[in-house]
BAFI-3210 file (N, C-alpha, C; in Angstrom, 3 decimals, decimal comma, padded with zeros to 6 digits):
// residues 253
n [1|2|3|4|5|6|7|8|9|10|11|12|13|14|15|16|17|18|19|20|21|22|23|24|25|26|27|28|29|30|31|32|33|34|35|36|37|38|39|40|41|42|43|44|45|46|47|48|49|50|51|52|53|54|55|56|57|58|59|60|61|62|63|64|65|66|67|68|69|70|71|72|73|74|75|76|77|78|79|80|81|82|83|84|85|86|87|88|89|90|91|92|93|94|95|96|97|98|99|100|101|102|103|104|105|106|107|108|109|110|111|112|113|114|115|116|117|118|119|120|121|122|123|124|125|126|127|128|129|130|131|132|133|134|135|136|137|138|139|140|141|142|143|144|145|146|147|148|149|150|151|152|153|154|155|156|157|158|159|160|161|162|163|164|165|166|167|168|169|170|171|172|173|174|175|176|177|178|179|180|181|182|183|184|185|186|187|188|189|190|191|192|193|194|195|196|197|198|199|200|201|202|203|204|205|206|207|208|209|210|211|212|213|214|215|216|217|218|219|220|221|222|223|224|225|226|227|228|229|230|231|232|233|234|235|236|237|238|239|240|241|242|243|244|245|246|247|248|249|250|251|252|253]
n.u [052,038|048,997|048,449|049,568|048,088|045,572|046,301|046,991|044,227|042,815|043,793|042,974|040,230|039,835|040,927|039,303|036,959|034,354|034,887|034,765|032,035|030,382|027,574|026,144|024,529|025,107|025,750|028,262|031,033|034,016|037,251|040,076|043,613|046,381|049,968|053,471|055,252|053,450|049,941|046,476|045,281|046,043|043,863|041,769|040,741|039,835|038,246|035,987|035,128|034,175|032,266|030,257|029,534|027,932|029,225|029,922|032,765|035,699|038,471|041,445|043,949|047,037|049,385|051,950|054,102|054,434|053,699|051,728|050,324|049,261|047,670|045,688|044,595|043,360|041,477|039,988|038,618|037,409|035,447|033,902|032,544|029,321|028,668|029,613|032,947|035,513|038,818|041,578|044,578|047,322|050,861|053,024|050,890|049,607|050,781|049,802|046,896|046,936|047,266|045,244|043,083|041,951|039,791|036,353|034,347|035,754|035,470|036,829|040,249|042,224|045,098|047,302|049,884|051,471|052,775|052,560|052,994|053,873|053,444|055,159|057,069|057,947|057,874|060,269|061,738|060,824|061,587|064,367|064,646|066,172|066,560|066,258|069,366|069,909|067,429|065,548|065,772|064,312|064,723|065,776|066,790|069,344|068,154|067,126|066,712|065,128|063,378|062,471|062,951|062,248|064,807|064,231|064,946|064,679|062,541|060,153|060,874|060,828|058,606|056,430|056,195|054,600|052,620|051,540|054,070|054,047|052,514|054,113|056,145|055,064|054,689|056,862|058,077|056,308|056,513|055,763|057,521|058,767|058,370|060,514|059,578|057,329|058,147|059,537|057,609|056,427|054,258|051,379|049,189|048,303|045,879|045,279|045,354|042,916|041,022|039,464|041,445|042,435|044,966|046,765|048,968|051,736|053,506|055,360|056,724|058,955|059,299|058,427|059,562|058,173|058,585|058,800|056,223|054,711|055,549|054,391|051,605|051,132|051,756|049,733|047,846|046,274|043,704|045,018|045,831|047,159|048,767|050,123|052,010|053,143|054,710|052,697|049,648|047,112|046,899|047,723|046,343|043,429|040,924|041,558|042,195|039,664|038,196|039,167|038,542|035,717|035,394|035,998|034,283|031,843|031,941|031,818|029,462]
n.v [-016,119|-016,013|-013,302|-011,797|-012,425|-011,243|-008,648|-008,135|-008,693|-006,597|-004,590|-004,728|-004,651|-001,726|-000,474|-001,104|-000,202|000,605|002,017|004,426|004,870|004,833|005,566|008,213|009,635|012,103|015,524|016,275|015,431|013,233|013,216|011,441|011,525|009,796|009,571|009,434|006,936|004,731|003,526|003,681|001,873|002,023|003,688|002,108|001,348|004,087|004,950|002,974|003,737|006,407|005,852|004,261|006,352|007,580|009,260|010,074|008,520|009,225|007,594|008,339|007,435|008,211|008,554|009,153|010,342|012,723|015,902|017,479|015,246|013,977|015,917|016,108|013,668|013,699|015,993|014,627|012,895|014,707|015,864|013,804|013,525|013,868|015,799|018,832|019,247|017,665|017,936|015,798|015,003|013,190|013,337|013,701|013,988|016,082|018,045|017,832|018,177|020,756|022,118|021,126|021,842|024,207|023,930|025,189|023,330|022,372|022,442|022,438|021,964|018,994|018,342|015,774|014,942|016,230|017,603|021,266|023,086|026,606|029,233|028,679|027,025|023,320|020,036|019,269|021,765|022,178|019,876|020,476|022,581|023,610|021,767|021,217|019,978|016,614|015,675|013,145|011,603|010,779|007,496|007,832|006,628|007,306|008,713|006,676|006,188|008,444|007,986|007,868|005,626|004,021|002,843|-000,230|-001,985|-000,008|001,439|000,136|001,242|003,918|004,931|003,402|002,870|002,337|000,486|-002,897|-005,429|-007,094|-005,761|-003,618|-004,589|-005,529|-003,207|-001,962|-003,908|-003,419|-001,052|002,152|003,613|007,068|009,773|011,977|014,420|014,694|015,116|017,538|019,016|022,144|024,461|026,270|027,934|028,351|026,541|026,787|029,331|030,248|028,922|026,992|025,102|022,141|020,523|017,487|016,711|014,719|013,546|011,668|011,563|010,233|010,916|013,052|015,818|016,659|019,374|020,768|020,001|021,667|024,091|024,379|024,171|026,124|028,288|027,991|028,831|026,712|024,579|022,906|019,757|017,397|014,382|011,371|009,500|007,734|008,084|006,743|007,470|006,992|004,308|003,589|005,106|005,227|006,067|008,838|010,111|009,903|011,526|014,117|014,739|014,265|016,535|018,760|018,251|018,847|021,378|022,615|021,870]
n.w [-037,393|-037,715|-036,442|-038,435|-040,560|-039,686|-039,729|-042,610|-043,456|-042,221|-043,412|-046,365|-045,911|-044,900|-047,384|-049,076|-051,849|-050,724|-048,498|-049,419|-049,771|-047,689|-045,643|-043,475|-040,744|-039,781|-040,304|-041,471|-043,144|-042,952|-044,048|-044,526|-044,442|-044,982|-043,882|-044,855|-045,892|-045,117|-045,579|-046,517|-044,648|-042,113|-040,886|-040,091|-037,389|-036,526|-038,717|-038,318|-035,792|-036,125|-038,225|-036,789|-035,167|-036,724|-038,819|-042,232|-043,803|-045,346|-047,135|-048,214|-050,650|-050,623|-053,298|-052,591|-054,024|-055,486|-054,178|-055,383|-056,867|-054,624|-053,401|-055,431|-055,207|-052,779|-053,220|-054,865|-053,365|-051,565|-053,228|-053,375|-050,987|-049,215|-047,647|-046,012|-045,061|-042,638|-042,604|-042,301|-041,421|-041,227|-039,953|-042,865|-044,334|-043,067|-044,671|-047,254|-046,615|-046,023|-048,338|-049,879|-048,446|-048,956|-050,464|-050,809|-049,732|-047,410|-044,029|-041,688|-040,069|-039,139|-037,545|-037,204|-035,355|-037,368|-040,409|-040,837|-043,037|-044,046|-046,462|-049,352|-047,979|-047,536|-046,582|-046,274|-045,757|-043,183|-041,898|-041,780|-040,058|-037,013|-034,145|-030,654|-029,085|-029,000|-029,663|-030,991|-034,295|-037,378|-038,895|-041,667|-044,511|-046,903|-050,050|-052,919|-056,043|-056,222|-054,228|-050,597|-047,568|-044,439|-042,449|-041,948|-039,590|-037,326|-037,680|-036,212|-033,580|-033,897|-035,060|-034,301|-031,498|-029,477|-030,510|-031,169|-031,255|-033,355|-035,298|-035,700|-036,805|-039,251|-040,514|-040,982|-042,810|-044,679|-045,986|-047,668|-050,393|-050,432|-052,100|-053,508|-054,489|-053,057|-050,413|-050,960|-051,860|-052,210|-050,568|-051,837|-050,759|-047,730|-045,984|-043,235|-042,518|-043,064|-042,246|-039,326|-036,838|-035,361|-033,606|-032,766|-030,704|-030,369|-027,438|-027,425|-029,679|-032,105|-034,837|-035,707|-034,409|-031,300|-030,318|-032,622|-033,628|-031,898|-032,566|-035,166|-034,687|-032,994|-034,485|-036,469|-035,173|-033,798|-032,028|-029,478|-028,505|-026,364|-026,536|-025,052|-026,881|-029,243|-032,970|-034,358|-033,836|-034,540|-034,801|-031,999|-030,286|-031,029|-030,111|-029,044|-031,404|-032,681|-030,996|-031,237|-033,673|-033,804|-032,163|-033,820|-035,787|-034,734|-033,957|-036,540|-037,392]
ca.u [051,380|047,685|048,407|050,081|046,690|044,810|046,775|046,458|042,545|042,393|044,289|041,949|038,904|040,254|041,159|038,213|036,290|033,263|035,369|034,452|030,639|029,395|026,590|026,121|023,294|025,715|025,863|029,566|031,839|035,427|038,313|041,362|044,814|047,507|051,199|054,480|055,775|052,307|048,957|045,164|044,627|045,912|042,768|040,871|039,999|039,240|037,051|034,915|034,502|033,264|031,066|029,724|029,086|027,317|029,861|030,329|034,168|036,331|039,922|042,501|045,132|048,147|050,344|053,276|055,161|054,630|052,694|050,657|049,608|048,412|046,728|044,413|043,698|042,547|040,509|038,595|037,727|036,509|034,352|032,758|031,836|028,025|028,360|030,845|034,303|036,475|039,750|042,174|046,049|048,596|052,457|053,164|049,406|049,468|051,204|048,515|045,456|047,280|047,070|043,880|042,072|041,484|038,598|035,300|033,780|036,270|034,966|037,810|041,417|042,610|046,419|047,533|051,215|051,503|053,284|051,528|053,711|053,463|053,597|056,680|057,405|057,602|057,923|061,741|062,155|060,425|062,626|065,618|064,529|067,047|065,693|067,022|070,173|069,556|066,291|065,760|065,756|063,520|065,735|065,586|067,959|069,803|067,374|067,341|065,887|063,916|062,564|062,833|062,271|063,162|065,421|063,491|065,214|064,819|061,054|059,280|060,813|061,028|057,596|055,205|056,951|053,612|051,909|051,845|055,637|053,865|052,163|055,136|057,204|054,638|054,609|058,322|058,279|055,135|056,503|055,504|058,309|057,805|058,911|061,402|058,791|056,257|058,704|060,079|056,680|055,970|052,648|051,267|048,448|048,156|044,408|045,046|045,338|041,697|040,032|039,653|042,414|042,967|046,041|046,577|050,446|051,892|054,620|056,410|056,994|060,506|059,695|058,150|059,717|057,142|059,117|058,504|054,749|054,251|055,854|053,658|050,320|050,815|051,951|048,561|046,632|045,329|043,528|046,105|045,556|048,404|048,573|051,191|051,818|054,236|053,827|051,365|048,669|045,936|047,040|048,126|045,514|042,467|040,085|042,085|042,057|038,157|037,614|039,676|037,988|034,550|035,214|036,059|032,961|030,750|032,189|031,737|028,136]
ca.v [-015,919|-015,595|-011,961|-011,125|-012,557|-010,549|-007,441|-008,258|-008,539|-005,326|-003,639|-005,109|-003,945|-000,393|000,117|-001,402|000,923|000,725|003,012|005,711|005,013|004,615|006,826|008,559|010,538|013,302|016,458|016,293|014,245|013,261|012,769|010,867|011,690|009,112|010,187|008,923|005,295|003,936|003,778|004,209|001,025|002,430|004,315|001,011|001,737|005,435|004,700|002,208|004,360|007,407|005,340|003,750|007,509|008,247|010,151|009,249|008,612|008,825|007,571|008,954|006,637|008,917|007,933|009,624|010,630|014,156|016,548|017,751|014,195|013,658|016,871|015,856|012,527|014,372|016,817|013,764|012,430|015,788|016,016|012,664|013,707|014,259|016,815|019,914|018,225|017,789|017,440|015,199|014,755|012,611|013,421|014,143|014,184|017,524|019,238|017,533|018,974|022,417|022,856|020,657|022,275|025,275|023,820|025,654|022,450|021,845|023,690|022,681|020,955|018,324|017,891|014,593|014,714|016,373|019,002|022,170|024,257|027,910|029,504|028,555|025,847|022,107|019,224|019,057|022,631|021,838|018,641|020,863|023,243|023,034|021,565|021,011|018,817|015,056|015,157|012,050|011,864|009,718|006,716|007,929|005,975|007,847|008,267|005,790|006,437|009,399|007,777|007,543|004,480|004,173|001,719|-001,295|-002,134|001,167|001,987|000,103|002,037|005,480|005,297|003,066|002,278|001,726|-000,473|-004,251|-005,631|-007,704|-004,856|-002,638|-005,247|-005,309|-001,711|-001,834|-004,538|-002,998|000,389|002,717|004,698|008,406|010,321|013,353|015,341|014,859|015,774|018,879|020,028|023,445|024,912|027,656|028,696|027,203|026,347|026,892|030,460|030,984|027,558|026,442|024,145|021,484|019,754|016,328|016,812|013,448|013,981|010,507|011,016|010,179|010,976|014,669|016,312|017,456|020,769|021,056|020,270|022,570|025,394|024,448|024,108|027,635|029,193|027,983|029,229|025,482|024,197|021,894|018,429|016,503|012,949|010,753|008,471|007,497|008,867|006,041|007,558|006,381|002,926|003,104|005,707|005,620|006,939|010,201|010,805|010,119|012,567|015,459|014,812|014,581|017,803|019,640|018,126|019,485|022,812|022,654|021,565]
ca.w [-038,507|-037,316|-036,017|-039,658|-041,617|-039,331|-040,122|-043,865|-043,664|-041,818|-044,533|-047,155|-045,342|-044,776|-048,447|-049,924|-052,277|-049,820|-047,662|-050,068|-050,160|-046,631|-045,477|-042,169|-040,435|-039,233|-041,504|-041,420|-043,666|-042,668|-045,058|-043,484|-045,247|-044,341|-044,268|-045,634|-045,346|-044,762|-046,388|-045,621|-043,996|-040,973|-040,511|-039,665|-036,029|-036,329|-039,570|-037,588|-034,762|-036,734|-038,903|-035,889|-034,555|-037,800|-039,954|-043,641|-043,978|-046,955|-046,896|-049,259|-050,872|-051,368|-054,059|-051,905|-054,835|-055,396|-053,339|-056,178|-056,696|-053,114|-053,383|-056,250|-054,637|-051,600|-053,725|-055,488|-052,180|-050,800|-054,055|-053,328|-049,847|-049,233|-046,806|-045,533|-044,719|-041,572|-043,377|-041,133|-041,858|-040,209|-040,445|-044,168|-044,707|-042,916|-045,861|-048,052|-046,200|-046,136|-049,740|-050,411|-047,454|-049,503|-050,863|-050,026|-048,983|-046,098|-042,920|-040,569|-040,663|-038,070|-037,898|-036,113|-035,577|-038,643|-040,909|-041,274|-043,726|-044,597|-047,891|-049,887|-046,988|-047,634|-045,334|-046,246|-045,056|-041,807|-041,410|-041,821|-039,057|-036,053|-032,974|-029,428|-029,025|-028,345|-030,150|-031,911|-035,769|-038,149|-039,339|-043,060|-045,212|-048,148|-051,224|-053,690|-057,314|-056,045|-053,087|-049,294|-046,966|-043,134|-041,806|-041,265|-038,163|-036,573|-037,957|-034,961|-032,388|-034,201|-035,651|-033,693|-030,188|-028,311|-031,161|-030,914|-031,875|-034,801|-036,282|-036,123|-037,740|-040,595|-041,068|-041,502|-043,937|-046,053|-046,196|-049,140|-050,553|-050,407|-053,415|-053,114|-054,852|-051,996|-049,315|-051,167|-052,676|-051,475|-050,339|-052,274|-050,003|-046,393|-045,679|-042,032|-042,473|-043,289|-041,547|-038,010|-036,962|-034,329|-033,695|-031,626|-030,585|-029,715|-026,734|-027,344|-031,202|-032,596|-036,038|-035,773|-032,924|-030,292|-030,408|-034,069|-033,817|-031,138|-033,262|-036,398|-034,215|-032,359|-035,786|-037,218|-033,961|-033,595|-030,635|-029,251|-027,642|-026,280|-026,231|-024,780|-028,040|-030,558|-034,029|-034,936|-032,644|-034,933|-034,172|-030,586|-029,314|-032,007|-029,203|-028,769|-032,694|-032,875|-030,121|-031,559|-035,007|-033,636|-031,510|-034,951|-036,560|-034,045|-034,267|-038,037|-037,656]
c.u [049,778|047,821|048,634|048,799|045,733|045,016|046,472|044,963|042,082|042,701|043,308|040,752|038,894|040,460|040,393|037,512|034,940|033,759|034,659|032,931|029,916|028,837|026,595|025,020|023,647|025,683|027,192|030,215|033,338|036,323|039,385|042,434|045,889|048,939|052,430|054,925|054,767|051,185|047,583|044,705|044,967|044,988|041,712|039,950|039,306|037,987|035,760|034,537|033,504|032,182|030,124|028,748|028,062|027,770|030,010|032,106|034,817|037,824|040,694|043,717|046,161|048,993|051,840|054,482|055,437|053,295|051,543|049,718|048,698|047,593|045,505|043,860|042,912|041,396|039,386|037,875|036,866|035,258|033,463|032,076|030,312|027,754|029,690|031,944|035,001|037,745|040,908|043,628|046,859|049,949|052,500|051,810|048,990|049,647|050,135|047,263|045,637|046,992|045,346|042,727|041,357|040,115|037,406|034,558|034,250|036,030|036,096|039,035|041,817|044,157|046,825|049,130|051,977|052,227|052,392|052,304|053,375|053,822|054,844|057,345|057,284|058,038|059,799|062,307|062,005|061,206|063,832|065,678|065,182|066,048|066,668|068,254|069,662|068,109|066,200|065,220|065,057|064,903|065,808|066,706|068,137|068,574|067,793|066,341|064,885|063,063|063,202|062,187|063,130|063,759|064,428|063,667|064,872|063,266|060,236|059,478|060,562|059,542|056,216|055,735|055,748|052,407|052,504|053,234|055,261|053,345|053,268|055,898|056,741|054,856|056,098|058,531|057,345|055,370|056,160|056,562|057,889|058,817|059,554|060,359|057,682|056,989|059,129|058,834|056,304|054,442|052,575|050,178|047,920|046,685|044,510|045,357|043,907|040,425|040,568|040,584|042,400|043,858|046,278|048,580|050,912|053,428|055,691|057,045|058,497|060,563|059,344|058,364|058,581|057,509|058,710|056,816|054,279|054,506|054,742|052,132|050,045|050,812|050,483|047,364|045,596|044,951|044,154|045,585|046,914|048,238|050,010|051,318|053,179|053,564|052,783|050,177|047,615|045,651|046,980|046,810|044,245|041,358|040,308|041,876|040,623|037,799|038,077|038,737|036,485|034,557|035,135|034,880|031,839|030,859|031,646|030,301|027,298]
c.v [-015,317|-014,055|-011,166|-011,206|-011,371|-008,901|-007,241|-007,852|-007,294|-004,285|-003,569|-004,310|-002,471|000,065|-000,408|-000,057|001,246|001,839|004,547|006,091|004,687|005,806|006,930|009,548|011,998|014,307|017,018|015,080|014,378|012,759|012,320|011,003|011,042|009,924|009,354|007,426|004,378|004,065|003,829|003,167|001,239|003,023|003,467|001,418|003,051|005,353|003,876|002,993|005,640|007,017|004,956|005,253|008,274|009,106|009,176|009,738|008,176|008,651|007,741|007,872|007,478|008,058|008,134|010,009|011,874|014,731|017,001|016,537|013,750|014,745|016,646|014,612|012,902|015,162|015,860|013,328|013,338|015,791|015,048|012,874|014,322|015,429|017,667|018,767|018,787|017,195|016,844|014,795|014,150|012,831|014,163|014,626|015,679|018,554|018,899|018,279|020,510|022,826|022,405|021,122|023,583|025,056|024,266|024,618|021,828|022,931|023,699|021,878|020,161|017,724|016,511|014,301|015,054|017,531|020,188|023,409|025,512|028,219|029,316|027,354|024,550|021,305|019,261|020,629|022,528|020,710|019,389|022,150|023,007|022,780|021,050|019,863|017,529|014,706|014,077|012,117|010,698|008,908|006,494|007,426|007,035|007,628|007,461|005,853|007,388|008,960|007,472|006,562|004,866|002,833|000,853|-001,805|-001,087|001,693|001,582|000,900|003,546|005,946|004,781|002,189|001,764|001,169|-001,711|-004,499|-006,380|-006,722|-003,872|-003,071|-005,234|-004,392|-001,613|-002,599|-004,116|-001,546|001,001|003,741|006,028|009,138|011,854|014,621|015,425|015,727|017,211|019,612|020,948|023,855|026,310|028,741|027,945|027,559|026,888|028,322|031,127|029,737|027,333|025,391|023,340|020,432|018,778|016,100|015,534|013,758|012,739|010,316|011,306|010,399|012,532|015,091|017,031|018,840|021,558|021,362|021,422|024,298|025,562|024,613|025,599|028,553|029,433|028,252|028,139|025,474|022,908|020,974|017,815|015,162|012,072|009,370|008,730|008,157|008,074|006,215|007,129|004,961|002,651|004,024|006,206|006,408|008,450|010,642|010,919|011,254|014,012|015,607|014,949|016,067|018,703|019,375|018,664|020,917|023,275|022,696|022,517]
c.w [-038,339|-037,230|-037,728|-040,588|-040,972|-039,606|-041,694|-044,005|-043,170|-042,777|-045,836|-046,955|-045,396|-045,988|-049,445|-050,490|-051,639|-048,843|-048,142|-050,048|-048,871|-045,908|-043,897|-041,850|-040,073|-040,557|-041,698|-042,091|-043,226|-043,721|-044,394|-044,780|-044,598|-044,682|-044,993|-044,860|-045,246|-045,692|-045,792|-044,941|-042,580|-040,042|-039,954|-038,383|-036,056|-037,371|-039,024|-036,744|-035,229|-037,606|-037,801|-035,183|-035,576|-038,769|-041,098|-043,490|-045,054|-046,736|-048,274|-049,526|-051,526|-052,243|-053,122|-052,971|-055,257|-054,544|-054,145|-056,529|-055,725|-052,827|-054,273|-055,811|-053,600|-052,016|-054,234|-054,290|-051,477|-051,883|-053,719|-052,148|-049,895|-048,517|-046,589|-044,708|-043,426|-042,341|-042,656|-041,899|-040,974|-040,825|-041,954|-044,694|-044,401|-043,855|-046,829|-047,952|-046,011|-047,204|-050,178|-049,562|-047,886|-050,197|-050,109|-049,166|-047,858|-045,094|-041,856|-040,838|-039,242|-038,503|-036,596|-036,197|-036,828|-039,023|-041,277|-041,826|-043,991|-045,886|-048,171|-049,116|-047,662|-046,571|-045,119|-045,460|-043,514|-041,113|-041,126|-040,663|-037,796|-035,086|-031,846|-029,741|-028,303|-028,956|-031,281|-033,317|-036,537|-038,889|-041,002|-043,663|-046,405|-049,306|-052,355|-054,884|-057,011|-055,010|-051,799|-048,633|-045,864|-043,011|-041,060|-040,175|-037,140|-036,650|-036,710|-033,725|-032,802|-034,408|-034,945|-032,413|-029,505|-029,287|-031,011|-031,844|-033,266|-035,724|-036,685|-037,068|-038,945|-041,096|-041,428|-042,844|-045,127|-046,108|-047,570|-049,101|-050,628|-051,168|-053,063|-053,652|-054,178|-050,993|-049,773|-051,965|-051,790|-051,508|-051,125|-051,548|-048,896|-046,115|-044,221|-041,510|-042,376|-042,665|-040,223|-038,041|-035,665|-034,640|-032,473|-031,605|-029,753|-028,909|-026,935|-028,903|-031,454|-034,045|-036,302|-034,531|-032,403|-030,197|-031,748|-034,201|-033,014|-031,927|-034,338|-035,490|-033,821|-033,530|-036,282|-036,365|-033,947|-032,246|-030,455|-028,127|-027,454|-025,782|-026,079|-025,703|-028,665|-031,687|-034,695|-034,113|-033,396|-034,551|-032,510|-029,564|-030,211|-031,257|-029,111|-030,294|-032,949|-032,089|-030,633|-033,013|-034,920|-033,139|-032,600|-035,707|-036,042|-033,922|-035,758|-038,441|-037,636]
res [m|n|r|i|l|k|v|l|a|a|a|a|l|a|t|a|p|s|a|y|a|q|s|g|d|k|p|v|s|v|v|l|v|h|g|a|f|v|d|g|s|g|w|q|a|v|h|a|a|l|e|k|d|g|y|e|v|l|i|v|q|n|p|t|i|t|l|a|g|d|v|a|a|t|r|r|a|i|a|q|a|r|h|p|v|v|l|v|g|h|s|y|g|g|s|v|i|t|e|a|g|n|n|p|k|v|k|s|l|v|y|l|a|a|y|a|p|d|t|g|e|s|v|k|t|l|v|d|r|p|v|p|a|g|t|p|t|a|p|v|l|p|p|k|e|g|f|l|v|l|d|g|a|k|m|p|a|s|f|a|a|d|v|s|p|a|l|a|h|f|m|a|d|s|q|v|p|w|g|l|g|a|i|g|g|a|i|a|k|p|a|w|k|s|k|p|v|h|y|l|l|t|t|q|d|r|m|v|p|p|v|l|q|r|f|m|a|q|r|a|k|a|k|i|v|e|q|e|s|s|h|a|v|m|l|s|h|p|e|a|v|v|k|i|i|e|t|a|a|e|a|a|d]
***
């Protein structure tokens, strides 16, 4: 019970309005965009480390109902940033930053085990791409009332195998349903075609296959860093996430 209470406290801290109002002395702001089935509370460790290093950090809370709605939420965060922005997306959040990243205030993009669709593509079209036989697939249940969720019994091993069992269990029980309008939202103009791109490729990922991650990263001409991690890399390896973000920030400075 104590562990669950700590998780709830961490979520409350990371999603508080003050996450949009922290100041830093670095001349670059960082905007963090979460993916499907989770919310912005997963950024807590990354948020704390970046702030400690002097960055203004803004956390987007995606509704994950439609891509357009999530892009709008991200654009609002970009507008609030005091400096040029490094825009960071995890998983489905990569699709969001691919569209929202066209904002001229955004100087570079960081993808974390993330989808990077091309013009006319969506997460769905990328998920439907063929992968080698035996590649693990995400335990997505059939859609219900226009939303997707993961099989709660299988989510910990598929999404967060290297996260503490208590936290992985909580994540499974606190899933945010993912709208079909988000997974099917097509990209009009991919920002990765005109902005510097960094990509953290998670080699033990059972949600977004590493082979698909590599295809997208190479297509985007990204600077690729590999990390032996599950899909929940910001939770299991926050130091690796902070490092790639700060590398992008230093290049954008």
